[in-house]
C-alpha positions in Angstrom: -45.2 -14.8 31.8 -43.4 -12.9 34.3 -41.1 -9.9 33.5 -41.7 -7.0 31.0 -41.1 -8.1 27.1 -38.7 -5.5 25.5 -39.8 -4.9 22.0 -36.6 -3.6 20.0 -37.8 -0.9 17.5 -36.1 -0.7 14.3 -33.5 2.1 14.2 -34.2 4.9 11.3 -31.3 4.8 9.1 -30.3 7.8 7.3 -28.5 8.0 3.7 -27.8 11.6 3.9 -24.1 12.4 3.7 -23.6 15.2 6.6 -20.6 16.7 4.4 -22.8 17.0 1.2 -23.2 20.7 1.3 -19.5 21.2 1.8 -18.4 18.7 -1.1 -21.0 20.4 -3.4 -19.6 23.7 -2.7 -16.2 22.8 -3.1 -17.1 21.4 -6.6 -19.0 24.3 -7.6 -16.0 26.7 -6.3 -13.6 24.6 -8.6 -15.9 24.7 -11.6 -16.0 28.3 -11.1 -12.4 28.7 -11.0 -11.4 26.3 -13.5 -13.7 27.0 -16.3 -12.4 30.6 -17.3 -8.8 28.9 -17.2 -10.1 26.2 -19.6 -11.5 28.8 -21.8 -8.3 30.7 -21.9 -6.4 27.6 -22.5 -8.8 27.1 -25.5 -9.5 23.5 -24.0 -12.2 22.1 -26.4 -12.1 18.1 -26.1 -15.2 17.8 -28.3 -13.1 18.8 -31.2 -11.0 15.4 -30.8 -14.3 13.4 -31.7 -15.0 15.2 -34.9 -15.0 12.7 -38.0 -12.5 14.6 -39.8 -10.1 14.9 -36.8 -10.6 11.2 -35.9 -9.7 10.1 -39.3 -6.7 12.4 -39.3 -5.4 10.7 -35.8 -6.2 7.3 -37.1 -4.3 7.6 -40.0 -1.5 9.1 -37.9 -1.5 6.2 -35.6 -1.5 3.7 -38.3 1.9 5.0 -39.7 3.5 3.9 -36.4 2.9 0.2 -37.0 4.8 -2.1 -37.4 8.0 -0.7 -35.5 11.2 -0.3 -37.4 13.3 -3.4 -36.9 16.0 -3.1 -39.5 19.5 -3.9 -38.3 20.9 -0.5 -39.4 18.3 1.3 -37.6 18.5 -0.7 -34.2 22.1 0.1 -34.2 21.5 3.5 -34.5 18.9 3.3 -31.7 21.2 1.4 -29.5 23.8 3.8 -29.8 21.1 6.9 -29.2 19.8 4.8 -26.2 23.4 4.6 -24.7 23.8 8.3 -25.4 20.7 9.4 -23.7 21.3 7.3 -20.6 25.0 8.8 -20.4 23.4 12.4 -20.8 20.8 11.5 -17.9 23.1 10.0 -15.6 25.9 12.5 -15.9 23.6 15.2 -15.7 22.0 14.0 -12.6 25.4 13.3 -11.0 26.3 17.1 -11.5 22.9 18.1 -10.3 23.6 16.2 -7.1 26.8 18.0 -6.5 25.0 21.2 -6.7 21.8 20.1 -4.9 23.4 18.4 -1.9 25.5 21.1 -0.3 22.8 23.8 -1.0 20.1 21.6 0.6 22.5 20.9 3.7 22.8 24.8 4.0 19.3 25.7 3.2 17.7 23.0 5.8 17.0 24.7 9.1 17.0 21.7 11.1 21.0 21.6 10.5 21.5 25.1 11.4 23.9 25.5 14.4 22.9 29.1 14.5 19.3 28.3 14.9 19.7 26.5 18.3 19.7 29.6 20.2 20.4 33.5 20.3 23.7 34.5 19.1 25.7 36.6 16.9 25.6 34.2 14.1 21.8 33.7 14.0 21.3 36.4 11.4 24.1 35.3 9.4 22.8 31.8 9.4 19.3 33.0 8.4 20.8 35.1 5.4 22.9 32.2 4.1 19.7 29.8 4.1 17.7 32.6 2.5 20.5 33.0 -0.1 20.8 29.3 -0.7 17.0 29.3 -1.3 17.0 32.2 -3.7 19.8 30.4 -5.8 17.8 27.0 -5.9 14.9 29.3 -6.9 16.9 30.7 -10.1 18.3 27.3 -11.1 15.2 25.6 -11.4 13.2 28.6 -12.6 14.8 28.4 -16.2 13.8 25.3 -18.2 16.6 23.2 -19.0 15.6 23.5 -22.8 16.5 27.1 -22.6 20.0 26.1 -20.9 20.5 23.5 -23.7 19.8 26.2 -26.5 22.3 28.6 -24.9 25.0 25.7 -24.5 24.4 24.6 -27.9 25.6 27.8 -29.4 28.5 27.8 -27.1 29.6 24.2 -27.2 28.1 23.1 -30.6 25.9 20.1 -31.3 26.4 17.0 -28.8 25.3 15.6 -25.6 27.7 18.0 -23.6 24.8 20.8 -23.6 22.3 18.3 -22.6 24.5 17.1 -19.7 25.0 20.8 -18.4 21.3 22.1 -18.8 20.1 19.0 -16.8 22.8 19.8 -14.2 21.8 22.9 -13.7 18.0 23.0 -13.8 17.8 19.6 -11.9 20.3 20.9 -9.5 17.7 23.5 -8.3 14.9 20.9 -8.2 16.7 18.4 -6.5 18.3 20.9 -3.8 14.7 22.3 -3.2 12.7 18.9 -2.5 15.9 17.5 -0.5 15.3 20.5 1.8 11.5 19.8 2.1 12.1 16.2 2.7 14.8 16.7 5.6 12.6 19.5 7.0 9.4 17.3 7.0 11.0 14.4 8.7 11.6 14.2 12.4 14.2 16.8 13.2 14.5 16.2 16.9 17.3 13.7 16.6 19.2 16.4 14.6 18.8 19.2 16.8 19.7 16.9 19.8 23.0 16.2 18.2 23.7 19.8 17.3 23.0 20.9 20.7 25.2 18.1 22.2 28.0 19.6 19.8 28.0 17.7 16.8 28.6 19.2 13.3 26.1 19.8 10.5 27.3 16.8 8.7 27.1 14.5 11.8 23.6 15.8 12.6 22.7 15.0 8.9 24.2 11.6 8.8 22.7 10.2 12.0 19.8 12.7 12.8 18.0 12.9 9.5 19.2 10.6 6.8 18.0 7.3 8.6 14.5 8.3 8.4 14.6 10.3 5.0 16.8 8.0 3.1 14.2 6.0 1.4 12.4 9.2 0.2 15.4 10.9 -0.9 16.7 7.9 -2.8 12.9 7.4 -4.4 12.9 11.2 -5.7 16.5 11.0 -6.9 15.7 7.9 -9.2 12.4 9.5 -10.3 14.3 12.6 -11.3 16.9 10.5 -13.5 13.6 9.1 -15.0 12.5 12.8 -15.8 16.2 13.5 -16.9 15.7 10.7 -19.4 12.4 12.2 -20.8 14.2 15.7 -20.7 17.4 14.5 -22.5 15.0 13.3 -25.3 13.3 16.6 -25.6 16.6 18.3 -25.6 17.7 16.3 -28.4 15.4 18.2 -30.7 17.6 21.3 -30.2 20.7 19.3 -31.1 21.8 17.9 -27.7 22.1 14.4 -29.1 20.4 11.1 -28.0 17.2 9.5 -28.7 15.5 12.8 -29.1 17.8 13.8 -32.1 16.9 10.5 -33.4 13.3 11.1 -32.9 13.5 14.4 -34.7 15.1 12.7 -37.7 12.5 9.9 -38.0 9.6 12.5 -37.4 10.9 14.8 -40.2 11.1 12.1 -42.4 7.7 10.9 -41.6 8.9 7.4 -40.5 6.4 6.3 -37.8 8.0 2.8 -37.8 11.2 4.3 -36.4 9.2 6.5 -34.3 7.2 3.7 -32.6 10.4 1.7 -32.0 12.1 4.8 -30.2 8.7 5.1 -28.0 9.2 1.5 -27.2 12.5 2.3 -25.8 11.0 5.1 -24.0 8.7 2.5 -22.1 11.6 0.2 -21.4 13.6 3.0 -19.7 10.8 4.0 -17.6 10.4 0.3 -16.5 14.2 -0.1 -15.9 13.6 3.4 -13.7 10.9 1.7 -11.5 12.9 -1.2 -11.1 15.9 0.5 -9.7 13.8 2.7 -7.6 12.1 -0.4 -5.9 15.4 -2.1 -5.5 16.9 0.7 -3.8 14.1 1.3 -1.5 14.0 -2.5 -0.6 17.9 -2.4 0.0 17.2 0.9 2.4 14.2 -0.6 4.2 
C-alpha cells in the first residue's frame, strides 16, 4: 500500500475552567463583604423555618382566604382603586413636568455651550451641575416623608399623595432621563447643535428617535411604582387602596386584604400591558 498512513491521535480534552480562580476569588470577596452586612442587618433566615414561627405564618396566611366578595366592600374597593390610579397618574404627570425640563438642561449632549470654547461654557456647566444637584435633592427625600408633611398642610386625602409623588418621582425621572439621553448615540444631536439647531430640535431629531422606547418603558415602570407608592402613602392618610388596606389590617380582616392584594396584581399586569403596547407602537 503506497503512501503513509496518518493515524489521528485523540485530542486531550480539558474540563478545567480557565477563569475558575477568578470566579472563586470574586465569590470569596463577595462573602467577605456581605457577611458583616448580613450580620448587621440581623438576617437569620433559619428563624423562619422554626416550628412555632411556621405555625404563626400558616395561621396568618390562612386568614387571607377566601377573598372578600361582599357588594358593599367591592364598591369601596372600586372607589379606592380609581383613587389610587388617579393619585399615581396625576403624580407622574406632575413629575414629568418637573423632570423633562431639568433633564434637557442637565444633558450634556444638548448643551450648546459645550460645543467649543466660549464665554458661556462655564455658565452652562454651572447650570447643568445645579440641575443635577436639584434632581438629587428631590429624589433623596422619600415620598412618604413628603406625604406626611403635605397631610399636615392639606389634611387627609389624595392631594397629599399627588404632591409627594410629583416631587420625589420628578427627581427620579429627571436623573434617569438624563442618563438615558446621554447613553444613546449623541452624535446626531451634536451635529444638529453644531449646525445651528436649538436644544429642543437636537432633542427631538437627534436623541429621541433612539431613546424613545427606553424613555417610555421607564416612565410606565415609574407609573407602576407610583401605584405601589400611593398604596404605602395611604397608610399615613393619603387615600386610595393604602388607606383601605390599613383599615382592613387594623380590623384583622384578611379576606379584605386578600382582595386588595389581587387588585394590586391586576394593576401591575395593566402596567406591563401598557408598557408592551407603547414599546410596540414606538418600534
